[in-house]
C-alpha positions as CSV (number, residue, x, y, z in Angstrom):
1,M,-0.2,-0.1,0.2
2,A,3.2,2.3,0.7
3,R,4.2,2.1,-2.2
4,W,1.3,2.9,-4.3
5,Y,0.4,6.1,-1.4
6,T,3.7,7.1,-2.4
7,G,3.1,7.1,-6.5
8,R,-0.2,8.5,-6.1
9,G,1.3,11.9,-7.4
10,D,2.9,10.6,-10.6
11,Q,-1.2,8.7,-11.9
12,P,-4.0,10.9,-13.6
13,E,-6.9,11.7,-10.8
14,E,-8.7,9.2,-11.4
15,R,-6.6,6.4,-10.5
16,R,-5.2,8.1,-7.6
17,H,-4.2,5.8,-4.4
18,P,-6.6,7.6,-2.2
19,E,-5.8,9.8,0.8
20,V,-4.8,8.4,4.3
21,V,-8.1,9.1,6.5
22,C,-6.2,8.6,9.9
23,T,-2.9,7.2,11.0
24,V,-2.9,5.0,14.8
25,G,1.4,4.0,15.3
26,R,2.6,3.0,11.8
27,R,-0.6,2.2,10.5
28,H,-2.3,3.9,7.6
29,Y,-6.8,3.2,7.4
30,F,-8.4,4.0,4.5
31,D,-12.4,4.9,3.1
32,Q,-13.7,1.8,1.9
33,Q,-15.9,2.8,0.1
34,A,-13.1,5.3,-1.9
35,M,-11.0,2.2,-1.5
36,E,-12.5,0.0,-3.9
37,S,-13.6,3.0,-6.2
38,F,-10.1,3.0,-6.7
39,W,-9.4,-0.3,-7.5
40,A,-13.0,-0.9,-9.8
41,A,-10.9,2.1,-11.5
42,W,-7.6,0.6,-12.5
43,Q,-8.6,-2.7,-12.7
44,E,-11.5,-1.5,-15.5
45,E,-8.7,1.0,-16.5
46,V,-5.6,-0.8,-16.7
47,G,-6.2,-4.0,-16.2
48,T,-5.1,-6.5,-13.3
49,A,-3.4,-8.4,-16.1
50,R,-1.6,-6.4,-17.6
51,L,-0.4,-5.1,-13.8
52,G,1.5,-9.0,-13.5
53,S,-0.5,-9.7,-10.4
54,G,-2.6,-12.8,-9.5
55,R,-0.7,-16.6,-10.4
56,R,-0.2,-17.2,-14.2
57,P,-2.2,-19.1,-16.2
58,G,-2.0,-22.7,-16.1
59,D,-4.3,-25.5,-13.9
60,G,-2.3,-24.7,-10.6
61,Q,-1.1,-28.5,-10.4
62,G,2.7,-27.5,-11.2
63,T,4.2,-30.2,-13.4
64,R,1.5,-33.0,-12.2
65,G,-0.8,-31.4,-15.0
66,G,1.5,-32.1,-17.6
67,G,2.8,-29.6,-20.1
68,V,5.7,-27.6,-21.0
69,G,6.6,-27.9,-17.2
70,R,5.7,-31.3,-17.3
71,E,7.7,-32.8,-20.3
72,R,10.7,-30.5,-19.1
73,R,10.6,-32.5,-15.7
74,E,10.7,-35.4,-17.5
75,Q,14.1,-35.2,-19.6
76,A,15.8,-34.0,-16.4
77,V,14.1,-37.3,-14.7
78,A,15.7,-38.7,-17.9
79,V,19.1,-37.3,-17.8
80,A,19.6,-38.2,-14.0
81,L,17.6,-41.5,-14.3
82,A,21.0,-41.9,-17.0
83,A,23.6,-40.6,-15.2
84,L,22.7,-42.6,-12.1
85,R,23.0,-46.2,-14.1
86,Q,26.6,-44.7,-15.8
87,A,27.8,-44.1,-12.0
88,G,26.5,-47.1,-10.3
89,G,24.0,-45.9,-8.2
90,H,23.6,-42.4,-6.8
91,H,27.1,-40.3,-5.3
92,H,27.3,-37.3,-3.3
93,G,27.3,-34.2,-6.2
94,L,25.1,-35.3,-8.8
95,A,23.1,-32.5,-9.3
96,A,25.1,-30.8,-8.9
97,R,27.1,-31.8,-12.1
98,L,24.0,-32.4,-13.5
99,A,23.3,-28.8,-13.3
100,H,26.1,-27.6,-14.4
101,E,26.6,-29.5,-17.4
102,H,22.7,-28.9,-18.7
103,G,22.1,-25.8,-16.8
104,G,19.5,-24.9,-14.2
105,V,19.6,-24.6,-11.2
106,A,20.7,-27.7,-8.5
107,R,18.1,-28.1,-6.4
108,S,15.2,-28.5,-9.4
109,W,18.6,-31.3,-10.3
110,Q,18.3,-32.4,-6.6
111,R,14.2,-33.6,-7.4
112,A,14.8,-34.5,-10.9
113,V,17.6,-37.0,-9.3
114,S,15.3,-37.7,-5.7
115,E,13.3,-38.8,-8.7
116,A,15.6,-41.0,-11.1
117,R,16.4,-42.7,-8.1
118,S,13.2,-43.6,-7.0
119,L,12.3,-45.6,-10.5
120,L,15.7,-46.6,-10.6
121,E,14.7,-48.8,-6.4
122,Q,11.4,-49.6,-8.5
123,D,13.1,-51.0,-11.4
124,Q,15.8,-52.6,-9.2
125,D,13.0,-54.4,-6.9
126,A,10.7,-55.5,-9.5
127,C,13.8,-57.5,-11.3
128,T,14.4,-59.3,-8.0
129,G,11.4,-59.6,-6.4
130,P,8.9,-62.6,-6.1
131,G,8.5,-64.1,-10.2
132,G,11.0,-61.1,-10.3
133,G,14.6,-61.8,-12.8
134,A,16.6,-61.0,-15.1
135,A,14.9,-61.3,-19.2
136,P,16.0,-64.2,-20.6
């Protein structure tokens, strides 16, 4: 609110933030009707999408919902899985190495490595579990 209030003089009068009605301590209070009118006028003229506010478009499921994010995640998991198989299992610093080699941040690669480790363990369990074994 402070940012909006301090920049109010730069805005046209019809989109100008309302005046402070009273201040208690360091907290400012505004007239509710004036605030509602201000927000309605601002949203109508400028549009909330142009402000960059709110959530990004999507289904709210993150990478679980599919789309580009999930495709990238699956590619990262595939790269991590190949690296795990090549190294013969997990070793300290794998995520950092993958981030250095392929770009991105180590934390994202750590998630991909964790998911790949889980898949690798599932594959190993399937091969050594009851009725499992190597294919002829």
